[in-house]
C-alpha positions in Angstrom: -11.4 -126.8 78.9 -9.7 -123.6 79.8 -7.4 -122.1 77.1 -3.6 -122.1 77.7 -2.2 -119.0 79.3 -0.8 -116.3 77.1 2.9 -116.7 78.1 4.5 -115.0 75.1 6.2 -111.7 76.3 6.6 -108.6 74.2 10.2 -107.8 73.5 11.7 -105.1 75.6 13.3 -102.6 73.2 14.1 -99.9 75.7 17.8 -100.1 74.8 17.0 -98.4 71.5 15.9 -94.8 71.2 12.1 -94.6 70.6 12.6 -92.6 67.5 14.4 -95.5 65.9 11.7 -98.0 66.6 9.7 -99.3 63.6 5.9 -99.6 63.7 5.8 -103.1 65.1 8.2 -102.2 67.9 6.2 -99.1 68.7 3.1 -101.3 69.2 5.0 -103.6 71.4 7.3 -101.3 73.3 5.8 -98.8 74.9 6.9 -95.3 76.2 9.0 -95.1 79.3 7.1 -94.6 82.5 8.1 -92.7 85.7 11.6 -93.5 86.9 12.7 -94.7 83.5 10.7 -98.0 83.8 9.4 -99.5 80.6 5.7 -100.0 80.0 5.0 -103.3 78.4 1.6 -103.8 76.7 0.3 -107.2 75.4 -2.5 -107.7 73.0 -4.1 -111.1 72.5 -6.9 -113.0 70.8 -8.7 -115.9 72.4 -12.0 -117.7 72.8 -14.1 -116.9 75.8 -14.2 -119.9 78.1 -17.4 -118.7 79.9 -19.9 -115.9 79.8 -18.8 -114.2 82.9 -16.3 -111.7 81.5 -17.5 -108.1 80.8 -16.4 -106.0 77.8 -14.4 -103.0 79.1 -15.8 -100.9 76.1 -19.5 -101.5 76.1 -19.8 -103.0 79.6 -21.8 -106.0 78.3 -21.1 -109.7 78.9 -19.0 -111.6 76.4 -20.8 -114.8 75.4 -19.3 -118.2 75.9 -17.0 -119.4 73.1 -17.1 -116.0 71.5 -13.9 -114.4 70.2 -12.5 -111.6 72.3 -9.5 -109.3 72.5 -7.3 -109.3 75.6 -5.2 -106.4 76.7 -2.7 -106.1 79.6 -0.2 -103.5 80.6 2.7 -104.2 82.9 1.1 -106.2 85.8 -2.4 -105.0 85.2 -5.2 -106.9 83.4 -5.9 -108.6 81.3 -9.0 -106.7 80.1 -11.4 -108.2 77.7 -13.2 -106.7 74.7 -15.8 -107.9 72.1 -14.4 -108.5 68.7 -16.2 -105.4 67.4 -15.3 -103.3 70.4 -11.7 -102.8 69.3 -9.5 -101.5 72.1 -7.3 -98.6 71.1 -4.5 -99.0 69.9 -5.1 -102.6 68.9 -6.1 -101.4 65.4 -2.6 -100.0 65.0 -0.8 -103.3 65.8 0.1 -105.7 63.0 -2.1 -108.7 63.2 0.8 -111.1 63.2 2.1 -109.5 66.4 -1.1 -110.1 68.4 -0.7 -113.2 70.6 -3.3 -115.7 69.5 -4.6 -118.7 71.4 -3.1 -121.8 69.7 -6.4 -123.7 69.7 -8.2 -121.1 67.5 -9.5 -122.4 64.2 -8.5 -120.8 60.9 -11.9 -119.3 60.3 -11.8 -117.7 63.7 -8.4 -116.2 62.9 -9.7 -114.9 59.6 -12.8 -113.4 61.3 -10.6 -111.5 63.8 -8.3 -110.3 61.0 -11.2 -109.0 59.0 -12.5 -107.2 62.1 -9.0 -105.6 62.6 -8.9 -104.4 59.0 -12.4 -103.0 59.3 -11.5 -101.0 62.4 -8.4 -99.6 60.6 -10.5 -98.5 57.7 -13.1 -96.9 60.0 -10.5 -94.9 61.8 -9.0 -93.7 58.5 -12.4 -92.7 57.2 -13.0 -90.7 60.4 -9.7 -88.9 60.0 -10.4 -88.1 56.4 -13.9 -86.8 57.3 -12.3 -84.6 59.9 -9.9 -83.2 57.4 -12.7 -82.6 54.9 -14.7 -80.7 57.5 -11.7 -78.5 58.3 -11.3 -77.8 54.6 -15.0 -76.8 54.3 -14.6 -74.5 57.2 -11.6 -72.8 55.7 -13.5 -72.5 52.3 -16.4 -70.6 53.9 -14.2 -68.3 56.0 -13.6 -64.8 54.9 -9.8 -64.7 54.6 -9.6 -61.2 53.0 -7.9 -58.6 55.2 -10.2 -56.5 57.3 -10.2 -52.9 56.2 -9.0 -50.5 58.9 -11.4 -47.8 57.8 -14.6 -47.8 59.8 -13.7 -46.5 63.2 -10.5 -44.4 62.4 -7.9 -46.9 63.5 -6.9 -50.6 63.8 -7.1 -52.6 67.0 -3.4 -52.4 67.6 -3.2 -48.6 67.0 -6.2 -48.0 69.3 -4.7 -50.0 72.1 -1.3 -48.3 71.8 -3.0 -44.9 71.8 -5.0 -45.5 74.9 -2.1 -47.3 76.6 0.0 -44.1 76.4 -2.7 -42.2 78.5 -2.7 -42.0 82.3 -5.3 -43.9 84.2 -7.2 -40.8 85.2 -7.7 -39.9 81.6 -8.8 -43.4 80.7 -11.4 -43.3 83.5 -12.6 -39.9 82.3 -13.2 -41.3 78.8 -15.1 -44.2 80.3 -17.1 -41.9 82.5 -18.1 -39.6 79.6 -19.2 -42.7 77.6 -21.1 -44.4 80.4 -18.7 -47.4 80.7 -17.6 -49.0 84.0 -14.4 -47.6 85.4 -13.2 -50.4 87.6 -10.2 -52.7 86.9 -6.5 -52.3 86.2 -5.1 -50.2 83.4 -5.0 -53.0 80.8 -8.8 -53.5 81.3 -9.4 -49.8 81.0 -7.3 -49.6 77.8 -9.2 -52.6 76.3 -12.6 -51.1 77.3 -11.7 -47.7 75.7 -10.5 -49.4 72.5 -13.7 -51.5 72.2 -15.9 -48.6 73.1 -14.4 -46.3 70.4 -15.1 -49.0 67.7 -18.5 -50.2 69.0 -20.0 -47.1 70.6 -21.9 -46.5 73.9 -24.1 -48.9 75.7 -27.6 -48.1 77.0 -29.1 -49.3 80.3 -30.0 -53.0 80.5 -33.2 -53.7 78.6 -34.1 -56.5 81.0 -33.7 -55.1 84.5 -34.1 -51.5 83.2 -31.4 -49.9 85.3 -28.2 -52.0 85.4 -25.2 -50.9 83.4 -24.2 -53.1 80.4 -20.5 -54.0 80.2 -18.3 -55.4 77.5 -16.1 -58.4 78.5 -12.6 -57.2 77.7 -11.0 -60.6 77.7 -13.6 -62.5 75.6 -14.7 -59.8 73.2 -13.5 -58.7 69.8 -14.6 -55.9 67.5 -16.7 -58.3 65.4 -17.8 -60.6 68.3 -18.4 -58.6 71.5 -19.7 -60.2 74.7 -22.1 -57.9 76.6 -23.6 -58.6 80.0 -25.4 -56.7 82.7 -23.8 -55.7 86.0 -27.1 -54.8 87.7 -29.4 -56.6 90.2 -33.2 -57.1 90.2 -33.2 -56.9 94.0 -30.4 -54.9 95.7 -31.4 -56.4 99.1 -31.1 -60.1 98.2 -28.6 -59.4 95.4 -30.6 -61.2 92.7 -28.2 -60.5 89.8 -29.5 -59.8 86.3 -28.5 -62.5 83.9 -28.9 -60.5 80.6 -26.1 -61.6 78.2 -25.7 -61.1 74.4 -23.0 -62.0 72.0 -22.1 -61.4 68.4 -24.5 -59.6 66.1 -27.2 -59.3 68.9 -24.6 -57.6 71.1 -23.5 -55.2 68.4 -27.1 -54.1 67.9 -27.3 -52.9 71.5 -24.7 -50.2 71.0 -26.4 -46.9 70.3 -24.6 -43.5 70.3 -21.1 -43.0 69.1 -18.0 -42.9 71.3 -17.5 -39.4 72.6 -14.1 -37.9 72.7 -12.9 -35.5 75.3 -12.3 -32.6 72.8 -16.0 -32.9 71.8 -17.0 -32.7 75.5 -14.9 -29.6 76.0 -16.5 -28.0 73.0 -20.0 -28.7 74.3 -19.3 -27.1 77.7 -19.5 -23.7 76.0 -18.0 -20.4 77.3 -18.8 -21.4 81.0 -15.9 -23.9 80.8 -13.4 -21.0 80.5 -10.0 -22.5 80.4 -11.2 -25.9 79.6 -10.8 -25.2 75.9 -7.0 -25.7 76.4 -7.5 -29.3 77.6 -5.0 -30.7 75.1 -2.1 -29.0 76.8 0.0 -31.1 79.0 0.4 -30.6 82.7 -2.2 -29.9 85.4 -4.6 -27.1 84.6 -7.3 -25.3 86.6 -10.5 -23.6 85.7 -13.6 -22.3 87.5 -17.2 -23.1 86.7 -20.1 -21.8 88.8 -17.7 -20.9 91.6 -16.1 -24.4 91.8 -12.5 -24.9 90.9 -11.5 -28.0 88.8 -8.2 -29.4 87.9 -7.5 -31.6 84.8 -4.7 -32.9 82.6 -4.7 -34.2 79.1 -8.3 -33.5 78.4 -9.4 -34.5 81.9 -12.9 -32.9 82.0 -15.1 -33.8 84.9 -18.5 -34.8 83.7 -20.5 -32.9 86.3 -19.3 -29.7 84.7 -21.3 -30.6 81.7 -24.3 -31.4 83.8 -24.2 -28.2 85.7 -23.8 -26.3 82.4 -26.9 -28.0 80.9 -29.0 -27.2 83.9 -28.0 -23.6 83.7 -29.0 -23.5 80.0 -32.3 -25.0 80.9 -33.0 -22.3 83.5 -32.0 -19.6 81.0 -34.4 -21.0 78.4 -37.4 -21.1 80.8 -37.2 -17.4 81.6 -35.0 -14.5 80.5 -35.5 -12.6 83.8 -34.9 -13.5 87.3 -37.9 -13.6 89.8 -36.7 -10.4 91.6 -36.4 -8.5 88.3 -39.8 -9.7 87.3 -41.3 -8.5 90.5 -39.7 -5.1 90.1 -41.2 -4.9 86.5 -44.7 -5.7 87.8 -44.4 -3.1 90.5 -43.3 -0.4 88.1 -46.1 -1.3 85.7 -48.7 -1.0 88.5 -47.4 2.4 89.7 -49.1 4.6 87.0 -52.6 3.0 87.6 -52.4 3.6 91.4 -51.3 7.2 90.9 -54.2 7.9 88.5 -56.6 6.4 91.0 -55.4 8.7 93.8 -55.7 11.8 91.7 -59.2 11.0 90.7 -60.2 10.7 94.4 -58.6 14.1 95.1 -60.7 15.8 92.4 -63.9 14.4 93.9 
């Protein structure tokens, strides 16, 4: 015999503001849908008349004559659930407000009520465990303020300092320190600030020639994200997948961040007017017959390279080849003159 239809309707309380509804009405009345229409949900408890229905939670068949929850919303449903597969938010609905099949025996009603109470306790325990986990995380966190000592300035101050510089100067800082120079000004500023704190990056240890780059959007001073921009094969563009984060990424940084004043000092006397790099406005200076312009410490890196090459040549020999040849000829002159005089005497 099929159970009677669940004809009891949930009261429509849409005439009252939702904030004024009590717990029972919130379980019955449901939030307003599109166009101001009211969503009506119905929860029921009944005995399965056959074994054909499938539980919408575990997708298993519900046995014949087994207790099951029913759920419908507006004109959809009903959907069926095992007694232990509690559909949310049935566990938040008072048991007396759940529409029950009149033919249910008292022991069946008590069994369903116990299952409802167990589901509520289980949900409360889960919430409590979640809160305890959050407390444990906070207890192990280092909440002491970070000292703004190590790298001369705080994050905010560094960003403000670099943000006041022109784009050309930011790119020169990145060029001197072997950082990528692509991107908008915000990316350049973040890259310079991270670089000053963390230092310079070497070539990729995996593909051996790709440039390592710091992700400016996902990196922090304590948790940098470093990846390679190179390729194993430039023909087929097989990109290198080298990526490190956190402490492993911090260990990759080698030399310290190099400031433009230090670069100008290393150029030596050949840089000429480059020593006045700090002055504002465009400047010009000549190195090895080439004229360079710069502003705010804008020192082209190839000047330093040419200066180093010149120093290397000077270290190898103190005399030019032409001068050396003249010296050899002059040293050979007395011996040849002595030989000719000896021949004359004979």
